[in-house]
N, C-alpha and C positions, 0 to 999 in steps of 0.2 A: 645444587641442594640435593642431599641424599634422600632416599626413600624414607629412611628412619625419621629424618627431620620433617619431611612433608607430612607423614602420618602423625607424628607427635604434635606438630603445629595445628593440624586439622582437629585432632582430639582435644587439645587445650582450648582452641577457639570455641568448639562446641560446648565444652565444659564451662567456659567463662560465660557464654550466653545463658546456659542453664542456671548457673549460680546467680548471675545478675537478675534473671527473671524470678528465681525463687526468693532472693533477698528482697527485691522490690515488692513482690506480692506479700511476703510476710510483714514487711514494714507497713505497707498500706493497710493490711488487715489489723495490725496492732494499733495503728493510729485511729482507724475507724472505731475499734473497740473502746479505746480510752476516751475518745470524744463522745461516744454513745453513753459511756458511764457518766460523764459530766452532764449530758443532756438529761439523762434519767434522774440524776440527783437534783438538778435545777427544776425539772418539771414537778418532782415530788415537793420541793420547797414552795413553788408557786401554788400548788394545790393546797398545801397547808395554810398559806396566807389567805387564799380565797375562802377556804372553809372557815377561817377565823373572823370573817367579815359578816356582820349582822345586817340583813336586808330588812329595814323598817318601812312602814307605809310612807313615812315622810322623808326617807333618804337612806343612804348607806351609813352604818355606824361602825366606827373603829375606835376602841378605847384600849390603849395599851396597858393601862393600869389594871384593868380587870381581866386581861388575857395573858396566859403564859403559853408561848408557842413552843412546840416541840419540833424543831427543824431537823430533817434527816442529816445525820453525820456521815462523814466520809473522809477520804484522804484529801488533804489540802483545806485551806480556809474557804469559808462561804460567808458572803455578806448579803443583806437584803434591805430594802427600803420600800415604804408605802408613800405614794404621792397622790395628792388630790388632783381634781381636773384642772387646776390652775398651775400645776407643776410644783406646788409647795410640798415640802417634806412633812409627812404626817408622823412617820415612825421609821426606825431602822437606822442603819449605819453605812449604807452604800455610798451616799453622798450625791450631790447634784451633778457631778461630772459624769457618773455612770448613767444617770437618767438622760442627760442630754445626748449621750452617745448612742442611745437606742432609738429605734423607729417605732412609731405608733402602728398598731394593727387593730383588727376587729376584736370584739370581746371574745374571750375563750380561745384566742389564737396566740400562740407563743412565738415571739420573734427573737432572733439571735443576732448579735453583732459583736464586734471586738472593740475594746477600749483600753486606753493606757491609764494606769493609776499608780502614782508614786514610782514612775519609771518601770512598771511591770505590766505585762499584757494580760488582760482579763477577758473572759468570755461572758458576755452580759445577756441576760434573758429578761423579757418584758411581757407582761400580760395585764390586761385591763378588765375592770368589772364596772358596769353601768347600772344605775337604778332603772327599773322598768317604767317608772313614771317621772321622767326628769322635770315636767312642768310643775309638779307638786313641790319638788325640792326647790325650784326657783322661787315660788311664791312664799315659801317659808323663810328663805334667806332675805329677810327685810332689813335694810340698812338701819343701824342704830338699835336693833332689838337686843335685849339682854340675853347673854349666853352663859351657860353653866358648864363647868368641866364635864366632859363626857356627853354633853348635849349636842355636840357638833354633828351635822348631817351633811353627807356628800352625794353629789349627783354622779360622780365617777371617781373610782380609785384605780391607780396604776401601781402594780407590784413589780419591782425590779429586784433580781437576784444576780449575783456575779460570782464566778469561780476563777481563780488564777490558773493560767496555763503553764506555769513554771514546772509543776510536777509532771505534766504530760510531756513537755519538751525534754525534761531531764530523762524520763523513762525512754522516750523515743531515741534520744541521743545515745543512751547506754545500749539500747537494742541495735542501733545502727553501727556502733563501734564493734559489738560482738559479731554482727553479721559480716562486716567487712573483714574483721580478723579471722573468723572461722572460714569464710569463703576464700580468703587469700591463702590461709594455711592448707585448705583442701586443694586449692589450685596448684600450689607449689609442690605438695606431696604427689599430686597426680602428674605433674610435670616430670618429677624425678622417677616415679614409678612407671609412668607411661613410656618414657624414653628407654628405661631398662627393659620393659616388656617388649617394646618394638625391636630393640637391638637383638634381644634373645630370640624373638620370633623370626627375625630376618637373618639370623646368623647362618642358617643353612643356605640362603641365597648368596651370601658373601662367600661361603666355602665353595659353592657351585661355580661362582664367577671365577674364583681363583683356580678351580680345577679346569675350567674351560681354557684359561690362559696357557695351561700346560699342554693342551692337545694341539698338535700340528699335523700337517699332511705326512710327515715322517714318523710321527708317533701317535698312532690311532689306538693304542692299547689302553690309554688312560680312560678312566670313567669318573663321572661325578659322584661325590659322596652322597649317599642316600640317607635322608633323615629317618629317625626312628619314630617320628610323630604320627605316621600313618594318616597324613592329611594331604591337601592339594600339593604342597611342596614335595612330598614323597612321591606322589603320582607324577609330578613334573620331572623329577630326577629319574624315575624309572623309565618314562617315555623317552627322555633325552638319551639315556644310556642305551635303550633299544635302538634309537636312531643311530647312535655312534657305532653300535654293533653292526647294523646294516651297512653303514658307510665303510667300516673297516673291511667287511666281507666284499663289498663292491670294489674297493681299492685293491684288495688282494687278488680278486678275480681279474681286474684290469691289468695288474702287474703280470699275473700268470698269462693272461691273454697276449700281452705284448711280447713276453718271452717266447711263448709257443709260436706266435706269428713270425717272429724273427727267425726261429729255428726252422719252421716250415718253408719260409722264403729262401733261407740260406741253402737248403738241400738241393733244390733244382738249379739254383744259380751256380752252386759248386759243380754240379754235373755238367752244366752248359759250358762253364769255363774250362773244365777238364777236357771235354770233347774238342773244343776249339783249340786248346793248347796242343793236344795230341795231333790234330789235323795240320797244325802249322809247323810242326817240328821239321818236316821234310816234305818234298814233293810226293804226291800220291796219285794213284789212279783215280779216274773220275768216279768209279764205283765206291771207292773209299770215301771220297768227299760226299757222295750222296748218302752213304750210311751215316756219316758224321752229322750232316745237315738234318737227316731224318730224326736222329737222336736229339739234336738241338730242338727241333720242332716239337717233339714229344714232351721234352722238359719245359719248353716255353708254354705249350698248351696247359701243362700241369700248373705252371707258375701263374698263368692267366686265371685258371679256375680257382686257385687258392686266393689270389688277389680279389676276384669278384666276390667270393664267399666272405672274405674278411671285410670288404667294404659293405656288404649287405648286413653283416652282424654288427658292424661298428656304427651304422647309421642310427641317429637318435630317432625316437618315435615320431617327433614332429617333422623330421626330414624324410622319413620313409613312407610317403603317401602311397596308398594303393592306386593302381590304375583303375579305370572304370571296370566295374564288375559286370559280368554277363551271365545269362542263364546257361548252365552246362547240363546237358543230358548225359549223366554219368554212365547210363546203360550203353550208350553208343560210344561215348568218348573213351572209356577205359580200355576196351579191347583194341580199339584203333590206335591209341597212344602206345600201348605195350608193343603191338606189332610193328609200328613204325620206328620206335626208339630202340628196340632190342633185337630186331631181325638179324643184324649182322654179328650179334654176340655168339661166341662159341657155345654158350649154354642156353641158347634160345629155346632149344627143345625141352629144357627142364621147366620152363615157365608154363604154368597152368592158369588160365584166366576163367573165372566163373562169374557170370552176370545173370540175375533173375530175368526171365523172359516175360513179356507182356505186362511190365510194370513201369510206371513213370517215376524215374529216380532223378529229379532235377534239383540242383543247388546253385546258389550264386557263387561265382569265383572268377578267377583269371586263369585260363587254360595253361599258359606258359609257366606261371608260378606253381600251379597245382601239379603240372607235369614234372617240374624240378623236384618238388617235395616227394612225389611218388618214386621218381627215378632214384633218389637217394636211398629210399627204403629197399628198393629192388637191388641196387648195387651192393648194399650191405648184405642182403640175403645171399647173393651170388658169391660174395667174397668169403663169407663165414660158413659156408656149407659145402660138402664134398660134391664133385661133379657127378651127375647122374641122379642126385636126390631132387625131388620135386620142389619147386618154388610156387606156392599157390597165391594168386592175387584174386581176392574175392570181393564182390560188391554186394551189400545187403542193406536192409532197412531195419532199424530198431526204433524203440519208442521215442528216443530223444533225437533221431535224425538218421542220416546215412553213414555207413561204415565201409571204408576201403581197407581191407586187411591184407597184409603181406606176411606169409608164414613160411618158414623154412624148417629143414630137418638137420640143422647144422650143430655147431658147438654149444650154442646156448650161452647164457651169462649168469654169473652168480648174483645173488640179491644185492650185495653191497656194490657191485659194479653197475647193476641196472638202475640204481638210484642216481647215478652220475652220468647216465648215458646221453642226456641231452645237454650236457655242459660243453662249451667249446673246447676242442682239442683233447677231450677225454678219450682214451683208448684203454680197454681192459688189459690187465696183465697177461691174459692168455693170448690176446691178439698180438701183443708185442713179442711174446715168447715164440709164437709161431712165425713171426716175421711177415704178417699180412700187411700189405700196403694200405695207406690211408693217412689222413691228417686229423681226423676226429671232428670235422666240421659239418658233415652231412646231416646228422640228426638234429643239430642245433638249428641249421637253416630250415629243415623240415618243420620243426616245432614252431618256429617263428612265423613261417608262411601260413600254416594251418590256423594258428591263433589269430592271425590277421583276418582270416575268413570267418571268424567267430566259432571255430572248432577247437579241437584238442587232439593230441596224439597220446595214445595209451600203449603200454608195452608189457608183455608177459614173456618170461623166459625160464627155461629149465636146463641146467647143465647137462650136456649130452643128448638132449631131446630136441633142441631148437628154440627159436624165438618167434613171437608174433607181435607185429606192430600194427596198430589200428589208427587210421585217420578218420576222425569223427567230425562230420560236417552237418550243419543245420539244413533242413529241407527248405525249399522256397516257400516263404510265407510263414515260417515258424517264428516264435518269439525270441529266438536266440539273439543275444546282443553281439553285434559285430563292431569291433573298433574301427575307427577311421584311418588308422595308421598301423604299420607293421610294428608290433610290440614284442618286447622280449618275453 
C-alpha cells in the first residue's frame, strides 16, 4: 500500500467518523425538537380542556353545548376526548381506544404513551382532574334521581389528546435522506480531492525516490530534485544533497588516496628491483653487493615507513584505539626527545629548543605517538629550509592549553597550498618543482595523532619567510574533550 493510499484512507476514515457523528447529532436534535413541539401543543390543549371545566360545590361540571373550545392549532391533526371516572366518553372524538392505551397518573401530571389508530401511530397524552370533595359527589349521585341535561356532576374527569406521528416521521425521513446524501457527496468529493492533494504533496518524494535510483557508487554526481515549497520536504532534499556531496568528496578522496598510495609504493619497489637486477647481471665484488644491499635496505625502510603511515591513516576510528595515556612533563620530555631523535642528523646544530623554566607543563598523551607527530614537523622544517638557518622548537603555555611550535626560515607556502597541507599525499607545487623528497603523509599523520589527544594543529606560512606549525594540547585537568579513538 502506497503512502498516498494510507494517508487518503486515514483522512477519509476520520472524515467518515466526523460526518456520522455530525449527522447523528443533527438528526437527534431535530427529532427532539419536533417531539417537543408535539408535547407543547398537547400540553396547551390539555390546559385548555382543564380550564373549560367548572368546579362546582357538588362536583365537576362539563357541558359541551355551552362551551366553545379554542384548541391550539398546528401542523397535523389533533383529537381530544373527555372521560368520566368510569371511563365513559363525555365529549370529544379521540375514541375509547386511545383512552385505553394511556396510563393513569396523578392529577395535574401529564402522561405520554403511543397507540395505533386506523393503522397509524399516535402520540397520546392524558391528564386527570378530581373534585376536591369526592364524598359530596358520591352522596348526590343517588340511583333513580331525576337528571336534567347539563345537570351531570363528576367526581373525576380525564382529558385525553392525541397527535399523529406521521408528519414527524416524514420530516425525519426527509432529513435523514438529505443528511445521508450530503454526507456521501462530501465524502466522495473529499476522497477525490484528498487523493489529488496527497499525490501532489508527495510528488516531490516520488521524484526524490526516482533520483536516488539513479545514484550509484560510479555516479555520485547526481542530486535529488529540490522542491520549491520551502517545507520539510525541501529541507530533506537539501540535507540529503549535502550528504551526497560529502559522500562524493569522500569517495574522490579515497580514490585519490588509493592512486597516490599505489604510486608511492611503486617507487621504492621499482628502486629495489632495479638494484637487485643490476647486482645479478654479473658477478661483483663483495663491496658492490654491500652497496646494493644497503640501497635495498634504505628503500625497504622507506617502503616500511610508507606502509605504516598508510595503515595508520586507513584505520577506521573504531579500530584505531589509543593506547593508555600517561602524564607527560613536556618541559622535560621535549628537549630530551629532540636530542635523542635528531643528534645524528647533519643539521642537528640548526635545531634550537626553548622551554620555559620553573613551570609545570604537563599534558596527557602517549610519548611515542607524540614524538612521531613532532618528528614529522621537524623533518618538514629541515627539508624545506636551507642549511644553516635555525629551526626553532618552542614550548609555551597559552590560555587554551600548551603549545609546541616548530618554526623555520625556509621557503614558506602559499595560502592556497596551506589550506591543503594536512590532506594525505598533498605536496605543494614548489616542493615538487625543487625535487624535495617526501610522500605527503607526515602532516596528515601529525594532525590525526594530535586530534586524538584532544588537541589540534595550526599552521601559518609566508612565501620566502618560512612556516610555523603549532601543536596545541590541553593541559592536565582541562575541560578539553578528548576522543577515545584516533579520528581523522
